[in-house]
Structures are given as C-alpha cells and as structure tokens.
C-alpha positions as CSV (number, residue, x, y, z in Angstrom):
1,M,22.8,11.0,-15.1
2,R,24.2,9.7,-11.8
3,L,22.1,7.1,-10.0
4,D,21.2,9.2,-7.0
5,R,20.0,12.0,-9.3
6,F,18.0,9.6,-11.4
7,I,16.3,8.2,-8.3
8,A,15.5,11.7,-7.1
9,A,14.1,12.8,-10.4
10,R,11.9,9.7,-10.9
11,S,10.7,9.3,-7.3
12,P,7.8,11.7,-7.6
13,D,6.3,9.6,-10.5
14,W,6.8,6.4,-8.5
15,H,5.0,8.0,-5.5
16,E,2.2,9.1,-7.7
17,L,1.9,5.6,-9.2
18,E,1.8,4.2,-5.6
19,L,-1.0,6.6,-4.6
20,L,-3.1,5.7,-7.7
21,L,-2.7,2.0,-7.2
22,R,-3.7,2.4,-3.5
23,E,-6.8,4.3,-4.5
24,A,-7.7,1.9,-7.4
25,G,-7.4,-1.3,-5.5
26,R,-8.7,-4.1,-7.7
27,H,-10.9,-1.8,-9.7
28,P,-8.8,0.7,-11.8
29,E,-12.0,1.9,-13.5
30,R,-13.0,3.7,-10.4
31,L,-10.2,6.2,-11.2
32,G,-12.0,7.5,-14.3
33,P,-10.8,7.6,-17.9
34,E,-8.1,10.3,-17.5
35,R,-6.5,8.9,-14.4
36,V,-6.6,5.3,-15.8
37,L,-4.6,6.6,-18.7
38,R,-2.3,8.3,-16.3
39,L,-2.0,5.0,-14.4
40,G,-1.0,3.2,-17.5
41,G,1.6,5.8,-18.4
42,L,3.2,5.8,-15.0
43,Y,3.3,2.0,-14.9
44,R,5.1,1.8,-18.3
45,S,7.6,4.5,-17.1
46,A,8.2,2.7,-13.9
47,A,8.8,-0.6,-15.7
48,A,11.5,1.1,-17.8
49,D,13.0,2.7,-14.7
50,L,13.1,-0.7,-13.1
51,A,15.0,-2.2,-16.0
52,R,17.6,0.6,-15.5
53,L,17.9,0.1,-11.8
54,R,18.3,-3.7,-12.2
55,R,21.2,-3.1,-14.5
56,N,22.9,-0.4,-12.4
57,A,21.9,-1.1,-8.8
58,P,20.2,-4.6,-8.6
59,R,20.5,-4.8,-4.8
60,S,19.5,-1.3,-3.8
61,P,16.4,-0.6,-1.7
62,E,14.9,1.5,-4.5
63,T,15.1,-1.5,-6.8
64,V,13.3,-3.7,-4.4
65,R,10.7,-1.1,-3.8
66,L,10.2,-0.5,-7.5
67,E,9.9,-4.2,-8.3
68,A,7.0,-4.5,-5.8
69,L,5.4,-1.3,-7.3
70,V,5.7,-2.6,-10.9
71,R,4.4,-6.0,-9.9
72,Q,1.3,-4.3,-8.3
73,G,0.9,-2.0,-11.3
74,R,1.0,-5.0,-13.7
75,Q,-1.8,-6.7,-11.9
76,A,-3.9,-3.5,-11.9
77,V,-3.3,-2.6,-15.6
78,Y,-3.4,-6.1,-17.1
79,D,-5.0,-8.6,-14.8
80,A,-8.2,-6.6,-14.3
81,R,-8.7,-6.4,-18.0
82,T,-8.0,-10.2,-18.3
83,R,-10.6,-10.9,-15.6
84,R,-13.2,-8.8,-17.4
85,R,-12.4,-10.4,-20.7
86,S,-12.6,-13.9,-19.1
87,L,-16.0,-13.2,-17.6
88,V,-17.4,-11.9,-20.9
89,R,-15.9,-14.8,-22.7
90,F,-17.5,-17.2,-20.2
91,F,-21.0,-16.0,-20.7
92,V,-20.6,-15.4,-24.5
93,T,-18.8,-18.7,-25.4
94,D,-17.4,-21.0,-22.7
95,Y,-20.8,-21.6,-20.9
96,W,-22.4,-22.8,-24.1
97,R,-19.4,-25.0,-25.0
98,L,-19.6,-26.7,-21.6
99,I,-23.3,-27.5,-22.4
100,A,-22.5,-28.7,-25.9
101,A,-19.7,-30.9,-24.7
102,R,-22.3,-32.9,-22.7
103,R,-24.5,-34.0,-25.6
104,K,-24.8,-37.6,-24.3
105,A,-25.5,-36.5,-20.8
106,L,-28.1,-34.1,-22.1
107,L,-29.8,-36.9,-24.0
108,V,-29.8,-39.1,-20.9
109,A,-31.3,-36.3,-18.8
110,F,-33.9,-35.6,-21.5
111,V,-35.0,-39.2,-21.5
112,L,-35.2,-39.4,-17.7
113,L,-37.1,-36.1,-17.4
114,F,-39.5,-36.3,-20.4
115,G,-39.8,-40.0,-20.4
116,S,-41.1,-40.1,-16.9
117,A,-43.3,-37.0,-17.7
118,A,-44.9,-38.8,-20.6
119,L,-45.6,-42.0,-18.6
120,A,-46.9,-39.9,-15.7
121,A,-49.2,-37.9,-18.0
122,L,-50.7,-41.2,-19.3
123,W,-51.2,-42.3,-15.7
124,G,-53.0,-39.1,-14.9
125,V,-55.3,-39.5,-17.8
126,H,-56.2,-43.1,-17.2
127,D,-56.2,-43.3,-13.4
128,P,-56.7,-39.8,-12.1
129,A,-57.8,-40.9,-8.6
130,A,-54.5,-42.7,-8.0
131,A,-52.3,-40.1,-9.8
132,T,-53.8,-37.2,-7.7
133,G,-52.3,-38.8,-4.6
134,V,-48.7,-38.0,-5.7
135,V,-49.5,-34.3,-6.4
136,P,-48.5,-31.9,-3.6
137,H,-51.5,-30.1,-2.1
138,Q,-50.4,-26.6,-3.4
139,F,-50.9,-27.8,-7.0
140,R,-54.3,-29.4,-6.5
141,P,-56.6,-26.4,-7.0
142,A,-55.7,-26.4,-10.7
143,L,-56.6,-30.0,-11.1
144,Q,-60.4,-29.5,-10.6
145,P,-62.7,-30.2,-13.6
146,G,-63.9,-27.3,-15.7
147,H,-61.7,-24.2,-16.1
148,P,-60.5,-23.4,-12.6
149,W,-57.4,-21.5,-13.9
150,R,-59.8,-18.8,-15.1
151,D,-61.7,-18.9,-11.8
152,M,-58.5,-18.7,-9.7
153,S,-57.7,-15.2,-8.5
154,P,-54.5,-13.5,-9.7
155,S,-52.9,-14.2,-6.3
156,Q,-53.8,-17.9,-6.6
157,Q,-52.4,-18.1,-10.1
158,A,-49.3,-16.4,-9.0
159,A,-48.9,-18.8,-6.0
160,F,-49.3,-21.8,-8.4
161,T,-46.7,-20.6,-10.9
162,S,-44.4,-19.5,-8.0
163,E,-44.6,-23.0,-6.6
164,V,-43.7,-24.4,-10.0
165,F,-40.8,-22.0,-10.4
166,T,-39.5,-22.7,-6.9
167,N,-39.8,-26.5,-7.5
168,N,-37.9,-26.2,-10.7
169,I,-35.1,-24.2,-9.1
170,Q,-34.8,-26.8,-6.4
171,V,-34.7,-29.6,-8.9
172,T,-32.0,-27.8,-10.9
173,L,-29.8,-27.4,-7.9
174,V,-30.4,-30.9,-6.7
175,A,-29.6,-32.2,-10.2
176,F,-26.3,-30.3,-10.1
177,A,-25.3,-31.4,-6.6
178,G,-26.6,-34.9,-7.0
179,G,-23.7,-35.9,-9.1
180,I,-21.6,-36.4,-6.0
181,T,-23.7,-39.5,-5.3
182,G,-22.5,-41.0,-8.5
183,G,-25.4,-39.4,-10.3
184,I,-28.1,-41.4,-8.4
185,A,-29.6,-38.3,-6.8
186,T,-29.5,-36.5,-10.1
187,A,-31.4,-39.3,-11.9
188,L,-34.0,-39.4,-9.1
189,A,-34.5,-35.7,-9.2
190,L,-35.1,-35.8,-12.9
191,L,-37.5,-38.7,-12.6
192,Y,-39.4,-37.1,-9.8
193,N,-39.7,-33.7,-11.5
194,G,-40.8,-35.4,-14.7
195,L,-43.4,-37.5,-12.7
196,L,-44.8,-34.3,-11.1
197,F,-44.8,-32.3,-14.3
198,G,-46.4,-35.2,-16.3
199,V,-49.1,-36.0,-13.6
200,I,-50.2,-32.4,-13.3
201,G,-50.3,-32.0,-17.1
202,G,-52.2,-35.3,-17.5
203,L,-54.7,-34.5,-14.7
204,M,-55.4,-31.0,-15.9
205,G,-55.9,-32.3,-19.5
206,Q,-58.1,-35.1,-18.2
207,A,-60.2,-32.5,-16.3
208,G,-60.6,-30.3,-19.4
209,N,-57.9,-27.9,-18.2
210,G,-55.2,-28.6,-20.8
211,V,-55.3,-25.0,-22.1
212,G,-54.9,-23.8,-18.5
213,F,-51.8,-26.0,-18.0
214,V,-50.2,-24.5,-21.1
215,D,-51.3,-21.0,-19.9
216,L,-49.9,-21.5,-16.5
217,V,-46.5,-23.0,-17.2
218,T,-45.4,-22.5,-20.8
219,A,-44.0,-18.9,-20.8
220,H,-41.4,-19.6,-18.1
221,G,-41.5,-23.4,-18.1
222,V,-39.6,-23.9,-21.4
223,L,-36.6,-22.1,-20.1
224,E,-36.8,-23.6,-16.6
225,L,-37.0,-27.1,-18.0
226,S,-34.0,-26.3,-20.2
227,C,-32.1,-25.3,-17.1
228,I,-33.1,-28.5,-15.4
229,L,-31.7,-30.5,-18.4
230,V,-28.4,-28.7,-18.1
231,G,-28.4,-29.3,-14.4
232,G,-29.1,-32.9,-14.9
233,A,-26.4,-33.2,-17.6
234,A,-23.8,-31.6,-15.2
235,G,-24.8,-33.9,-12.4
236,L,-24.7,-37.0,-14.5
237,S,-21.3,-36.1,-15.9
238,L,-20.1,-35.5,-12.3
239,G,-21.4,-38.8,-11.2
240,W,-19.8,-40.6,-14.2
241,S,-16.4,-39.0,-13.4
242,I,-16.6,-40.9,-10.1
243,I,-17.7,-44.2,-11.6
244,S,-15.4,-44.1,-14.6
245,P,-12.5,-41.6,-14.3
246,G,-10.8,-42.9,-17.4
247,L,-7.1,-42.2,-17.7
248,R,-7.1,-39.8,-14.7
249,T,-7.2,-40.8,-11.0
250,R,-10.7,-40.7,-9.6
251,R,-9.8,-37.7,-7.5
252,A,-8.5,-35.7,-10.4
253,S,-11.5,-36.7,-12.6
254,L,-13.9,-35.6,-9.9
255,Q,-12.1,-32.3,-9.3
256,R,-12.1,-31.3,-12.9
257,E,-15.8,-32.2,-13.4
258,A,-16.7,-30.5,-10.2
259,V,-15.2,-27.2,-11.4
260,E,-17.0,-27.5,-14.7
261,A,-20.3,-28.3,-12.9
262,L,-19.8,-25.2,-10.7
263,L,-19.2,-23.1,-13.8
264,L,-22.5,-24.5,-15.3
265,V,-24.3,-23.5,-12.1
266,L,-23.0,-20.0,-12.4
267,G,-23.8,-19.8,-16.1
268,T,-27.3,-21.2,-15.6
269,A,-28.3,-18.9,-12.7
270,P,-29.0,-15.8,-14.9
271,W,-31.3,-17.8,-17.1
272,L,-33.3,-18.9,-14.0
273,V,-33.5,-15.2,-13.1
274,I,-34.9,-14.5,-16.6
275,A,-37.4,-17.3,-16.2
276,G,-38.4,-15.8,-12.8
277,I,-39.0,-12.4,-14.4
278,V,-41.2,-14.0,-17.0
279,E,-43.1,-15.9,-14.4
280,G,-43.7,-12.6,-12.5
281,N,-45.3,-11.1,-15.6
282,R,-47.3,-14.2,-16.5
283,A,-50.6,-12.5,-15.8
284,N,-49.9,-9.8,-18.3
285,L,-48.9,-12.4,-20.9
286,S,-52.1,-14.3,-20.2
287,E,-54.2,-11.2,-20.8
288,A,-52.5,-10.8,-24.2
289,G,-53.7,-14.3,-25.2
290,L,-52.5,-17.9,-25.3
291,G,-50.4,-17.1,-28.4
292,A,-48.4,-14.6,-26.5
293,V,-47.8,-17.2,-23.7
294,I,-46.7,-19.9,-26.1
295,G,-44.7,-17.4,-28.2
296,T,-42.7,-16.2,-25.2
297,G,-41.9,-19.7,-24.0
298,V,-40.9,-21.0,-27.4
299,S,-38.8,-17.9,-28.1
300,L,-36.9,-18.2,-24.9
301,G,-36.3,-21.9,-25.6
302,V,-35.1,-21.1,-29.2
303,V,-32.8,-18.4,-28.0
304,Y,-31.2,-20.7,-25.3
305,W,-30.7,-23.8,-27.4
306,G,-29.8,-21.7,-30.4
307,L,-26.9,-20.3,-28.4
308,V,-25.9,-23.8,-27.4
309,L,-25.8,-24.8,-31.1
310,W,-24.1,-21.6,-32.2
311,R,-21.7,-20.7,-29.5
312,G,-21.1,-24.3,-28.3
313,R,-20.2,-25.8,-31.7
314,V,-16.5,-26.0,-30.8
315,R,-15.5,-28.6,-28.3
316,V,-14.3,-27.3,-24.9
317,F,-11.4,-29.8,-24.4
318,T,-10.2,-30.8,-27.9
319,N,-7.1,-32.5,-26.5
320,E,-8.9,-34.6,-23.9
321,P,-10.3,-38.1,-24.7
322,A,-13.9,-38.7,-24.0
323,T,-14.3,-41.1,-21.1
324,S,-18.0,-41.2,-20.4
325,P,-21.2,-42.2,-22.2
326,V,-22.9,-39.4,-20.3
327,G,-20.1,-37.0,-20.1
328,T,-18.2,-34.9,-22.6
329,S,-18.2,-36.2,-26.2
C-alpha cells in the first residue's frame, strides 16, 4: 500500500484516538469500560502505525503528529494505571515500611512521650494543687473530685474529647514539622503532650475519676497517640538528617528525609480521620459500657501496629546504610 493511501486509511482511527484522549484527560476511567477498551486498541494500532511511518517517512508531518499522539496515549493507558497502583501500594505497604524503618526513632519518641506522661501523672497524684496550674482551663471541669464525667452533659463531654482530639492533631503536625529545627521542636512537642496527658490522667485518678479518664480518652486516644509517635519519629529522623547526614551532603540528606516525612504525614492523615470518627461516636460507646470503650481503643491500636509489624517487616531502603541512632535502621 502506498504511503499516502496508508495515511488516508488510518487517519480516521488516529482522529478517533485523539478525540478519546481529549475527553479522557488524566482520567481514562471516565470513558467507561467499552470506550476504555477501544482507547487501548486504538493506542496499540497507532503505535504500530508509527513504527511503519518512522521506517518509511521519518520526517513527514504525519509522523510527527502520530509521535505526539502515541506519547499522549501511552501516558493515558499506562501512567494512570501506574499512579493508581502506586497509590494503593503506598497505603498497603510503603507507609508501613516507612514507619518500621524508624524503629529507633519510634523508641526515642515513645520514651519522650510516655516517660514525661508517667512523671507528670505521679506529679498530679502527689501535688495536685501545683499540677493543676499547667492544665488548660478547657480540661479542668473533668478534674473535680467525685464523678464529674458522669455529671457532665453530652455537649460538655463532646467538648472535652474534641479538645483532646484537636490537641493531639496539633501535636502530631508539630512533631512532623519540628524536625526542621534539628528535632528540638519535635522533642518539646512530645514532652509537652506527655506532660499534659499524664497530669490530666494523674489528677483525674487522684480525684477518683480514673475510670472517667479511661472512658473519655481511650477509644480514640490509643490511635491518636500512635499517630503522635509516628509524627515524632518522622520529626526526629528529619532533625537527625540535619545533624548527621552521613555519607550524603546535608542538603541531600534533608531533602530525602523531608520527602519521607511528607509521605508519613499523608499516610497518617486517614488514621487521624478514623480516630476523629471514633471520637464523634464516643457517647454511644460509653453507653455500651467501659468494656466497649477499651475494646475499641485496644482494637484500633492492635490493627495499626499489627500492620506495622506485618506490612513493614521489609526494610524500605535495603541498599542504604543506616546513618542515624533515631533514623532508619
């Protein structure tokens, strides 16, 4: 077949492919199953046509046009699928591996958060008058002797748990971002949140409201504290990449760790949303009994850390040397 006849015969399919690509944009799925299959078939035919044109008329305008069309078709047919697969792989595997790769940083964050919480709880029990002074006013209604959590109206209880939830989100974000200060802001955020958590728990326990503390914070708090630990680990690793970049330049080390910290933020966000949903239904859980509250909190914690142990068991960067006592290991 002569070249001009070949071009005339194949042009309608090229034009149809061009129209489908224009309609699909970056989302081929919007075409529907049948037209997506048609898109794939037209792309493969166009790729074969391009090979023939490159051989017989490499400099013709039709060859240049078809090269651009095939390039666009390749992106629509293959890259979109790759993006979807990458997104699924991130939430199924990569996110958990990023957490598991920061075992030492998680340990440091755990000590800072729960170490300060334990000391603050003891302070609240032994010197409640002084410890109360560090508690923000919005948390103080739950610190009164007796059983005020039962006396609090549903709106007051919701306000209290919402304050706890909001505070934990802020601490998580500060812990992430604080790494840019060499980890100092991250460590301070963990220490402060541990202090606040421990003092409130100690004061409520000292006032006979220990059960109320468990009731008010456990269901969503286990998952939120887990997110804070991950945020702290990311921030500490980011800070250490500045202090001790290892074999890389300080800039390259910071850039790499910043990207991974951002990925951890994105991966942790849905779990904070889940904690928020649980917090929003805390009243219903409380009506079901303390066992339901504890069971919900423990179950969420087991699921989260179980996924870290299961999906994160393979190192993320097996070819990279560990450079940090609080970074990847």
